[in-house]
DOMARVO-844592 format. One line per field, with one value per residue: residue number from 1; chain; x, y, z of N, C-alpha, C in turn. Coordinates in steps of 0.05 Angstrom, whole numbers. Layout:
resi (NUM,...)
chain (A,...)
n_u (X,...)
n_v (Y,...)
n_w (Z,...)
ca_u (X,...)
ca_v (Y,...)
ca_w (Z,...)
c_u (X,...)
c_v (Y,...)
c_w (Z,...)
//
This chain:
resi (1,2,3,4,5,6,7,8,9,10,11,12,13,14,15,16,17,18,19,20,21,22,23,24,25,26,27,28,29,30,31,32,33,34,35,36,37,38,39,40,41,42,43,44,45,46,47,48,49,50,51,52,53,54,55,56,57,58,59,60,61,62,63,64,65,66,67,68,69,70,71,72,73,74,75,76,77,78,79,80,81,82,83,84,85,86,87,88,89,90,91,92,93,94,95,96,97,98,99,100,101,102,103,104,105,106,107,108,109,110,111,112,113,114,115,116,117,118,119,120,121,122,123,124,125,126,127,128,129,130,131,132,133,134,135,136,137,138,139,140,141,142,143,144,145,146,147,148,149,150,151,152,153,154,155,156,157,158,159,160,161,162,163,164,165,166,167,168,169,170,171,172,173,174,175,176,177,178,179,180,181,182,183,184,185,186,187,188,189,190,191,192,193,194,195,196,197,198,199,200,201,202,203,204,205,206,207,208,209,210,211,212,213,214,215,216,217,218,219,220,221,222,223,224,225,226,227,228,229,230,231,232,233,234,235,236,237,238,239,240,241,242,243,244,245,246,247,248,249,250,251,252,253,254,255,256,257,258,259,260,261,262,263,264,265,266,267,268,269,270,271,272,273,274,275,276,277,278,279,280,281,282,283,284,285,286,287,288,289,290,291,292,293,294,295,296,297,298,299,300,301,302,303,304,305,306,307,308,309,310,311,312,313,314,315,316,317,318,319,320,321,322,323,324,325,326,327,328,329,330,331,332,333,334,335,336,337,338,339,340,341,342,343,344,345,346,347,348,349,350,351,352,353,354,355,356,357,358,359,360,361,362,363,364,365,366,367,368,369,370,371)
chain (A,A,A,A,A,A,A,A,A,A,A,A,A,A,A,A,A,A,A,A,A,A,A,A,A,A,A,A,A,A,A,A,A,A,A,A,A,A,A,A,A,A,A,A,A,A,A,A,A,A,A,A,A,A,A,A,A,A,A,A,A,A,A,A,A,A,A,A,A,A,A,A,A,A,A,A,A,A,A,A,A,A,A,A,A,A,A,A,A,A,A,A,A,A,A,A,A,A,A,A,A,A,A,A,A,A,A,A,A,A,A,A,A,A,A,A,A,A,A,A,A,A,A,A,A,A,A,A,A,A,A,A,A,A,A,A,A,A,A,A,A,A,A,A,A,A,A,A,A,A,A,A,A,A,A,A,A,A,A,A,A,A,A,A,A,A,A,A,A,A,A,A,A,A,A,A,A,A,A,A,A,A,A,A,A,A,A,A,A,A,A,A,A,A,A,A,A,A,A,A,A,A,A,A,A,A,A,A,A,A,A,A,A,A,A,A,A,A,A,A,A,A,A,A,A,A,A,A,A,A,A,A,A,A,A,A,A,A,A,A,A,A,A,A,A,A,A,A,A,A,A,A,A,A,A,A,A,A,A,A,A,A,A,A,A,A,A,A,A,A,A,A,A,A,A,A,A,A,A,A,A,A,A,A,A,A,A,A,A,A,A,A,A,A,A,A,A,A,A,A,A,A,A,A,A,A,A,A,A,A,A,A,A,A,A,A,A,A,A,A,A,A,A,A,A,A,A,A,A,A,A,A,A,A,A,A,A,A,A,A,A,A,A,A,A,A,A,A,A,A,A,A,A,A,A,A,A,A,A,A,A,A,A,A,A,A,A,A,A,A,A)
n_u (-430,-398,-381,-389,-344,-301,-309,-295,-243,-235,-228,-174,-172,-170,-207,-201,-215,-239,-234,-224,-223,-220,-249,-267,-230,-217,-269,-260,-284,-257,-226,-265,-282,-238,-230,-274,-266,-239,-177,-141,-131,-155,-132,-152,-145,-188,-227,-195,-209,-264,-265,-237,-251,-307,-327,-324,-287,-233,-225,-209,-158,-146,-143,-101,-61,-58,-51,0,23,30,32,-18,-7,30,-5,-43,-3,10,-39,-58,-20,-16,-63,-56,-15,-41,-77,-44,-22,-65,-75,-27,-32,-53,-12,28,2,-8,51,65,32,-16,-58,-39,-44,-51,-24,-23,16,25,-27,-13,34,39,61,115,166,219,211,161,186,217,182,155,188,208,146,150,182,184,134,146,130,124,78,56,33,55,15,29,12,-12,16,58,100,95,95,155,170,144,182,240,229,210,263,289,263,208,152,94,31,5,-38,-96,-101,-128,-132,-109,-64,-34,-33,-4,46,65,60,108,139,148,170,220,236,252,297,324,335,350,398,430,437,399,346,289,239,217,181,125,67,7,-30,-74,-130,-178,-255,-313,-311,-310,-344,-380,-363,-356,-410,-445,-431,-434,-484,-504,-497,-535,-538,-540,-531,-478,-476,-457,-422,-370,-329,-322,-304,-251,-227,-224,-196,-141,-128,-122,-75,-46,-36,-8,41,69,71,115,182,218,196,195,249,259,212,229,269,242,201,143,84,57,0,-74,-105,-178,-211,-252,-305,-353,-415,-440,-481,-546,-589,-557,-533,-520,-475,-447,-389,-362,-387,-371,-314,-278,-221,-167,-106,-112,-135,-200,-217,-262,-325,-350,-411,-421,-390,-428,-473,-453,-443,-494,-523,-485,-453,-414,-365,-318,-307,-268,-240,-277,-307,-275,-263,-313,-304,-257,-285,-328,-291,-271,-320,-336,-302,-305,-350,-329,-312,-256,-228,-180,-172,-207,-192,-153,-161,-192,-152,-126,-169,-178,-126,-142,-178,-162,-127,-159,-192,-147,-131,-179,-181,-137,-149,-195,-168,-136,-183,-209,-165,-163,-207,-203,-166,-188,-235,-196,-177,-226,-241,-190,-209)
n_v (290,313,265,257,248,264,310,328,311,356,393,386,339,271,219,156,86,49,-17,-79,-140,-206,-221,-169,-157,-188,-193,-145,-102,-63,-33,-11,27,58,80,110,152,135,135,105,55,31,-22,-56,-102,-115,-103,-146,-193,-199,-200,-249,-290,-284,-295,-339,-328,-336,-393,-434,-410,-418,-466,-500,-478,-492,-549,-544,-544,-492,-446,-414,-359,-350,-358,-320,-275,-296,-290,-232,-212,-220,-210,-135,-128,-142,-99,-65,-65,-52,-3,26,63,105,126,132,174,215,230,201,221,195,130,94,38,2,-31,-57,-66,-123,-112,-131,-111,-59,-34,-51,-22,-32,-82,-79,-43,-69,-109,-77,-61,-105,-123,-80,-92,-146,-138,-104,-55,8,38,22,29,21,10,43,40,100,99,118,88,73,119,138,86,105,154,131,100,129,163,120,104,85,76,105,95,126,107,116,157,202,254,322,337,287,281,331,308,267,291,320,282,254,302,306,256,259,300,269,237,267,293,258,249,220,208,240,252,216,188,173,197,195,217,190,206,201,203,198,157,195,225,182,173,219,237,211,225,281,276,262,304,330,376,389,418,408,362,320,348,351,314,334,394,372,352,389,440,400,397,456,461,425,463,500,471,457,495,520,539,508,464,481,480,423,418,449,411,373,343,309,329,312,289,298,243,226,181,124,155,132,145,130,146,137,178,223,255,204,224,253,259,258,307,348,354,365,382,419,382,332,271,227,164,122,75,18,34,88,115,100,134,180,184,189,221,261,325,366,408,460,456,450,493,525,558,546,579,568,520,514,541,502,463,483,495,447,431,466,437,406,358,315,322,297,257,222,213,188,138,124,113,71,41,22,-4,-48,-72,-71,-116,-156,-167,-191,-239,-267,-275,-302,-350,-361,-385,-428,-461,-475,-503,-542,-563,-578,-621,-660,-680,-694,-744,-766,-786,-810,-859)
n_w (-1399,-1338,-1286,-1212,-1192,-1222,-1225,-1168,-1174,-1206,-1164,-1135,-1103,-1090,-1102,-1072,-1068,-1017,-1007,-1022,-1064,-1089,-1139,-1147,-1176,-1218,-1253,-1277,-1251,-1220,-1253,-1276,-1246,-1239,-1292,-1282,-1253,-1201,-1162,-1135,-1086,-1025,-966,-913,-853,-829,-879,-911,-885,-881,-942,-953,-908,-910,-961,-1028,-1056,-1051,-1052,-1084,-1092,-1034,-1025,-1057,-1041,-981,-991,-1000,-953,-922,-871,-838,-834,-872,-921,-915,-930,-984,-1020,-1001,-1019,-1067,-1092,-1075,-1117,-1166,-1169,-1163,-1210,-1245,-1232,-1244,-1308,-1276,-1241,-1272,-1303,-1268,-1248,-1194,-1167,-1145,-1160,-1124,-1089,-1017,-969,-910,-851,-804,-759,-708,-685,-679,-636,-635,-656,-685,-710,-738,-783,-809,-829,-852,-901,-911,-941,-977,-1019,-1026,-1057,-1100,-1129,-1156,-1146,-1092,-1024,-963,-900,-835,-766,-736,-681,-623,-636,-686,-719,-709,-737,-780,-805,-805,-850,-883,-897,-918,-965,-974,-994,-957,-924,-863,-820,-779,-755,-706,-680,-680,-661,-662,-719,-737,-707,-749,-799,-790,-782,-835,-858,-836,-842,-900,-909,-875,-915,-959,-945,-944,-995,-1028,-1074,-1073,-1095,-1110,-1082,-1037,-996,-951,-903,-861,-840,-793,-789,-788,-733,-698,-688,-675,-621,-600,-604,-564,-508,-516,-513,-467,-435,-452,-486,-554,-589,-616,-637,-691,-715,-698,-716,-775,-762,-733,-776,-814,-778,-777,-831,-840,-805,-846,-889,-863,-847,-890,-927,-900,-887,-872,-908,-956,-981,-987,-1029,-1073,-1091,-1109,-1073,-1056,-1027,-966,-968,-934,-919,-922,-878,-856,-878,-881,-865,-807,-773,-777,-783,-798,-864,-918,-948,-924,-901,-942,-981,-944,-934,-979,-1022,-1041,-1052,-1022,-1005,-1011,-985,-997,-983,-1009,-1010,-998,-1031,-1070,-1056,-1063,-1111,-1135,-1109,-1084,-1060,-1095,-1078,-1060,-997,-955,-943,-919,-869,-824,-779,-747,-739,-703,-666,-653,-631,-589,-559,-551,-505,-467,-446,-418,-447,-460,-515,-534,-499,-515,-575,-561,-543,-587,-628,-596,-594,-649,-668,-638,-668,-719,-704,-680,-729,-755,-731,-728,-786,-794,-761,-788,-841,-813,-795,-851,-868,-827,-844,-899,-894,-858,-906,-945,-914,-901,-958,-974,-928)
ca_u (-425,-368,-387,-380,-320,-284,-308,-284,-209,-219,-223,-154,-180,-170,-225,-193,-238,-238,-243,-210,-225,-203,-274,-270,-199,-217,-291,-256,-294,-238,-216,-279,-274,-212,-247,-299,-246,-219,-152,-123,-147,-142,-140,-144,-147,-226,-220,-184,-217,-291,-264,-218,-267,-335,-334,-319,-266,-209,-233,-197,-129,-135,-148,-84,-38,-63,-36,28,32,43,26,-40,-6,38,-25,-58,2,8,-60,-55,4,-30,-91,-43,-2,-57,-92,-30,-23,-87,-70,-8,-28,-55,4,43,-6,-13,73,79,22,-26,-55,-28,-61,-34,-19,-18,39,8,-33,0,63,30,71,140,189,243,190,140,205,230,160,146,217,197,132,145,206,172,104,157,112,128,53,45,46,56,7,30,-11,1,22,80,131,88,105,182,178,149,202,258,221,211,288,295,250,188,123,78,5,6,-54,-110,-99,-147,-124,-92,-36,-19,-28,16,69,59,67,130,161,148,186,253,250,255,312,350,338,355,436,452,449,384,324,267,219,201,171,99,49,-11,-31,-101,-153,-203,-276,-340,-312,-305,-373,-393,-356,-362,-439,-453,-417,-455,-524,-506,-489,-563,-532,-552,-517,-455,-480,-455,-410,-342,-311,-305,-284,-228,-210,-212,-175,-121,-123,-103,-50,-25,-28,14,65,71,78,129,205,223,189,198,275,256,189,245,275,218,193,114,72,38,-32,-81,-131,-196,-209,-275,-321,-382,-435,-449,-511,-575,-599,-541,-528,-499,-446,-433,-361,-350,-393,-352,-292,-270,-208,-140,-88,-133,-154,-214,-219,-293,-329,-372,-438,-420,-382,-451,-491,-434,-448,-518,-535,-464,-449,-383,-370,-295,-315,-248,-228,-292,-315,-248,-260,-326,-293,-248,-306,-338,-279,-271,-345,-336,-273,-318,-371,-310,-307,-236,-225,-153,-172,-228,-177,-126,-184,-206,-135,-121,-191,-170,-111,-143,-202,-155,-111,-181,-191,-128,-122,-195,-173,-121,-169,-213,-153,-139,-210,-208,-136,-175,-236,-197,-149,-210,-242,-179,-174,-250,-231,-173,-216)
ca_v (300,294,253,270,238,274,338,324,311,379,415,383,325,244,190,120,69,30,-45,-93,-169,-211,-216,-142,-144,-214,-181,-125,-81,-36,-20,11,32,73,93,124,164,132,144,90,34,21,-40,-63,-132,-121,-107,-173,-212,-202,-212,-281,-310,-279,-301,-359,-315,-351,-420,-448,-414,-433,-506,-498,-465,-512,-567,-539,-543,-470,-434,-387,-329,-345,-368,-297,-254,-298,-285,-211,-190,-231,-179,-117,-124,-143,-77,-36,-60,-33,30,45,86,124,126,147,203,236,234,187,231,181,112,71,16,-1,-58,-53,-82,-126,-97,-140,-100,-31,-23,-51,-5,-48,-106,-54,-29,-96,-118,-55,-57,-130,-127,-66,-102,-167,-123,-99,-37,30,53,8,41,0,31,32,63,120,96,123,71,71,145,134,74,114,165,117,84,150,162,88,107,69,94,106,110,128,96,108,189,221,281,344,332,266,297,354,293,258,307,327,262,259,321,298,234,273,319,251,225,296,292,225,249,198,219,252,258,188,185,187,189,201,211,170,216,182,220,197,145,215,232,172,167,243,246,197,248,304,265,253,331,352,402,373,442,405,337,311,368,357,306,347,415,367,352,425,441,397,408,485,450,423,473,517,456,445,524,534,544,479,445,492,477,397,414,458,384,353,329,313,345,284,294,289,220,224,155,126,167,122,155,116,152,138,210,246,252,188,236,279,263,265,337,372,364,367,411,413,375,317,242,211,140,121,54,23,39,111,118,97,144,205,189,194,250,276,352,378,440,454,456,446,517,551,555,543,598,558,489,526,547,483,445,492,494,414,427,486,426,383,334,315,307,281,220,208,211,169,110,104,102,41,13,14,-20,-72,-80,-94,-143,-178,-175,-199,-263,-286,-285,-332,-372,-379,-410,-455,-473,-486,-523,-578,-588,-600,-646,-678,-684,-716,-765,-783,-799,-838,-876)
ca_w (-1365,-1313,-1269,-1190,-1182,-1236,-1208,-1147,-1178,-1215,-1149,-1131,-1089,-1103,-1096,-1080,-1054,-995,-1013,-1045,-1068,-1116,-1154,-1168,-1192,-1239,-1264,-1280,-1236,-1209,-1285,-1285,-1228,-1251,-1314,-1279,-1237,-1174,-1170,-1113,-1067,-997,-958,-887,-843,-829,-909,-925,-873,-897,-972,-959,-894,-911,-992,-1035,-1082,-1049,-1039,-1098,-1084,-1004,-1027,-1068,-1012,-963,-994,-999,-917,-911,-847,-846,-840,-903,-933,-922,-944,-1009,-1025,-1001,-1041,-1103,-1099,-1077,-1139,-1187,-1160,-1164,-1239,-1258,-1219,-1260,-1314,-1264,-1226,-1289,-1311,-1250,-1239,-1182,-1141,-1148,-1170,-1103,-1072,-997,-952,-880,-827,-781,-733,-682,-687,-682,-619,-640,-675,-706,-730,-766,-801,-820,-845,-885,-916,-930,-959,-1003,-1026,-1045,-1076,-1123,-1152,-1146,-1138,-1069,-1003,-937,-881,-813,-748,-727,-654,-615,-650,-711,-728,-702,-752,-803,-804,-818,-880,-904,-904,-929,-994,-976,-993,-930,-914,-840,-816,-748,-736,-700,-667,-696,-644,-679,-751,-737,-716,-771,-820,-787,-778,-850,-870,-817,-861,-929,-901,-871,-945,-981,-937,-950,-1025,-1043,-1080,-1059,-1115,-1125,-1047,-1040,-974,-943,-874,-864,-815,-795,-786,-766,-715,-682,-681,-664,-597,-579,-600,-545,-494,-515,-520,-441,-426,-456,-506,-575,-620,-630,-655,-710,-716,-685,-733,-790,-748,-722,-798,-816,-769,-789,-848,-837,-799,-863,-903,-855,-848,-914,-932,-882,-898,-873,-930,-980,-995,-1006,-1050,-1091,-1104,-1120,-1054,-1056,-994,-947,-969,-915,-935,-903,-877,-842,-888,-881,-855,-781,-763,-801,-775,-815,-890,-920,-966,-902,-897,-972,-977,-926,-938,-1007,-1023,-1053,-1036,-1002,-1013,-994,-984,-1000,-984,-1034,-1004,-991,-1066,-1095,-1059,-1077,-1138,-1137,-1093,-1063,-1072,-1109,-1080,-1051,-974,-937,-937,-913,-841,-808,-751,-736,-731,-683,-642,-647,-613,-567,-553,-529,-488,-448,-441,-402,-460,-471,-546,-533,-486,-539,-598,-548,-542,-615,-638,-587,-606,-673,-664,-620,-684,-736,-694,-680,-754,-766,-718,-737,-818,-789,-748,-806,-861,-796,-800,-866,-857,-817,-861,-918,-883,-855,-927,-951,-897,-909,-981,-972,-918)
c_u (-409,-379,-380,-355,-299,-290,-293,-259,-207,-216,-196,-158,-180,-195,-216,-219,-227,-237,-231,-218,-225,-228,-272,-249,-207,-239,-283,-276,-281,-235,-226,-291,-254,-219,-267,-290,-224,-189,-129,-144,-137,-149,-139,-144,-172,-229,-215,-205,-252,-289,-255,-244,-295,-337,-322,-298,-243,-211,-211,-164,-122,-127,-114,-60,-44,-48,-17,43,40,27,-9,-31,14,25,-37,-39,9,-23,-66,-43,-4,-50,-74,-30,-23,-74,-70,-16,-47,-83,-53,-5,-37,-35,26,33,-2,23,77,52,2,-32,-38,-55,-40,-46,-5,-2,19,-1,-24,25,61,50,109,163,203,219,178,164,217,215,159,165,211,176,137,166,193,143,118,138,115,105,37,45,36,38,21,14,8,2,47,104,116,96,146,189,170,164,231,251,218,242,302,284,230,164,100,54,8,-25,-74,-100,-123,-143,-107,-71,-20,-18,-2,54,69,71,100,157,167,174,212,258,262,286,337,361,355,388,446,444,426,367,312,237,205,183,149,80,37,-17,-67,-113,-174,-218,-301,-340,-312,-331,-393,-388,-370,-395,-459,-452,-443,-485,-524,-503,-516,-556,-521,-535,-493,-454,-474,-431,-370,-327,-302,-293,-264,-214,-207,-201,-147,-118,-111,-86,-31,-24,-4,49,80,73,93,159,221,222,187,225,266,235,212,256,267,205,162,105,53,17,-52,-100,-147,-211,-236,-294,-343,-392,-439,-485,-532,-583,-578,-541,-507,-472,-439,-408,-351,-354,-372,-335,-281,-256,-179,-119,-87,-139,-178,-218,-245,-300,-344,-397,-431,-405,-410,-472,-479,-449,-477,-528,-510,-458,-422,-384,-339,-303,-299,-232,-251,-304,-303,-253,-296,-326,-277,-262,-321,-318,-276,-294,-349,-316,-285,-350,-357,-320,-280,-236,-203,-162,-194,-207,-157,-142,-194,-172,-124,-141,-193,-145,-117,-165,-191,-135,-133,-180,-172,-120,-154,-198,-154,-136,-181,-196,-158,-159,-207,-188,-154,-194,-225,-172,-173,-226,-226,-169,-206,-254,-223,-187,-234)
c_v (288,289,263,264,254,302,337,333,340,399,406,357,289,230,171,113,49,-3,-49,-127,-180,-213,-193,-139,-163,-197,-155,-96,-58,-25,0,24,66,90,112,150,161,128,126,73,34,-4,-42,-90,-133,-125,-137,-195,-219,-212,-245,-294,-314,-289,-323,-355,-328,-381,-439,-442,-422,-461,-510,-497,-475,-536,-568,-542,-514,-456,-418,-370,-327,-343,-338,-278,-264,-284,-252,-199,-191,-206,-151,-110,-121,-119,-46,-45,-46,-8,45,61,103,143,150,176,226,231,224,200,212,145,96,60,6,-27,-58,-79,-90,-119,-110,-130,-69,-18,-34,-40,-21,-70,-96,-46,-47,-104,-99,-57,-81,-135,-112,-76,-131,-157,-120,-81,-21,43,36,30,22,23,24,54,85,122,109,110,73,93,147,115,89,135,156,102,99,157,140,88,83,86,85,106,111,123,112,135,197,244,294,342,316,271,314,327,281,269,318,304,253,272,324,269,240,280,293,232,246,301,274,227,232,215,217,253,236,184,196,174,206,196,208,183,207,204,208,168,169,215,214,162,199,254,231,216,269,304,267,282,345,361,379,393,431,379,330,332,372,338,323,370,398,364,379,433,432,399,439,480,441,438,500,503,460,471,534,529,523,459,462,483,437,404,429,432,362,333,330,309,315,289,282,270,222,197,154,143,159,127,125,126,153,168,224,235,221,199,255,284,261,292,349,372,356,399,395,399,343,295,237,184,139,87,49,36,69,124,114,122,173,210,193,218,268,307,361,407,443,475,460,473,533,536,539,560,578,527,497,520,525,464,460,494,467,416,443,460,402,355,338,301,290,261,203,193,187,138,98,95,67,20,4,0,-47,-85,-94,-117,-161,-189,-193,-235,-271,-294,-310,-355,-382,-393,-432,-473,-490,-506,-552,-592,-595,-623,-665,-690,-705,-738,-778,-791,-814,-861,-892)
c_w (-1353,-1287,-1236,-1178,-1191,-1232,-1187,-1147,-1186,-1190,-1128,-1105,-1104,-1094,-1093,-1063,-1041,-990,-1031,-1026,-1089,-1141,-1165,-1186,-1215,-1259,-1279,-1268,-1219,-1234,-1275,-1274,-1224,-1279,-1300,-1260,-1216,-1186,-1151,-1099,-1042,-988,-921,-876,-841,-865,-919,-906,-883,-932,-969,-935,-910,-945,-1000,-1059,-1084,-1048,-1055,-1098,-1057,-1015,-1041,-1049,-990,-965,-995,-968,-903,-885,-854,-849,-868,-923,-943,-931,-973,-1025,-1021,-1024,-1068,-1108,-1099,-1108,-1169,-1181,-1172,-1202,-1261,-1258,-1237,-1278,-1295,-1255,-1248,-1303,-1288,-1240,-1215,-1160,-1133,-1159,-1153,-1087,-1036,-983,-926,-868,-813,-765,-709,-677,-681,-659,-611,-661,-693,-720,-745,-785,-820,-842,-863,-905,-933,-952,-984,-1024,-1043,-1063,-1108,-1148,-1144,-1133,-1114,-1047,-977,-915,-851,-792,-739,-692,-645,-633,-681,-727,-725,-731,-785,-823,-824,-838,-895,-915,-917,-957,-998,-975,-971,-926,-879,-838,-784,-739,-741,-694,-677,-686,-664,-707,-750,-730,-735,-795,-813,-785,-813,-865,-850,-840,-893,-923,-900,-903,-963,-969,-941,-980,-1044,-1053,-1070,-1074,-1126,-1100,-1049,-1008,-972,-909,-867,-843,-813,-776,-771,-744,-693,-679,-670,-632,-583,-576,-576,-516,-494,-511,-478,-426,-431,-480,-534,-598,-631,-646,-684,-726,-714,-703,-752,-778,-741,-754,-815,-811,-777,-816,-852,-830,-822,-880,-881,-858,-874,-938,-920,-895,-896,-895,-958,-1003,-1012,-1027,-1079,-1101,-1110,-1103,-1054,-1028,-995,-955,-953,-933,-911,-902,-866,-858,-895,-857,-835,-773,-782,-804,-794,-841,-894,-938,-942,-896,-921,-977,-965,-928,-957,-1008,-1030,-1043,-1023,-1020,-998,-996,-978,-997,-1001,-1039,-1003,-1020,-1085,-1085,-1060,-1102,-1150,-1129,-1079,-1077,-1069,-1105,-1061,-1016,-953,-922,-924,-878,-819,-779,-734,-735,-714,-660,-633,-623,-583,-537,-536,-512,-463,-438,-424,-413,-469,-500,-546,-524,-509,-554,-581,-559,-569,-625,-622,-592,-629,-677,-667,-649,-700,-727,-691,-709,-761,-753,-724,-768,-817,-784,-771,-834,-843,-796,-822,-885,-855,-837,-880,-913,-876,-883,-945,-935,-900,-936,-989,-954,-936)
//
């Protein structure tokens, strides 16, 4: 029997796992997931906060690093880099078997740099160089500065996962920045066949934000439909951009299209199917990064059919109806971007504070023992 993950793969979509922690690397859990068809891993500051501050997985390593007198930021980076490298090594066979299309693991540039163009570029290059793995992607947010940094980093040969994309216009900017970066690299006679990138388009958060406004108006026909409509129209734009003349010359030189990656695919509203944002977004040349509970649900009762290429007219109509109701999706998606950057920054800050707290407690324990 072919499982659901591999069935999706046969339809041209890769399922990645939206989670990482040390115990899943050491126990063989990630290897089992890869054997089951998982083709990549994504992380973010919130995932690392839960893993490091919310478990005992890292306590022994933390004690050793704290003894070395390192700063909390340095400690976090060492822990994260160790995990990302380990995951990349487990995924290396996937990377090789797919010709560098899959097998990636992502690490985010500090979210505190979301609006700092130059430092984002510097940190992304530093992290990519430090990790020393070809199947690593550095995550940068799709802020104005982040998209500019992405273009420069692509031209410089860094694999990038552009995250926190919520709007179709934002997605188009990201796709064009990728092509522009590859063109710059091509013109400077640098190889472009070894570059990979994904555009992380967030889904469920849009329904959460839009549904409340729809309910306030009293029109419930669009409830639970806008996030999927938004993603389907973005996917149509992907098809247009990466089949146009501007792309073909690069493709002939070995360039890989930047695949849309559906992110935030865990269902937030209990009234909706727990596999809604997986079942409805299956299509060629895409990735869906799935959190643990959603993956388990999809393996149990997910529906595997090519759904992304269907219902485009309905999706466009739904977006038009939303506009006719006076709901401004652009302002909603801009707020979601701002909130997303803020949420990741808070998770990062909370993580650093938790490491500081462990530092202080360890110092106190040592002083008590000495006394």
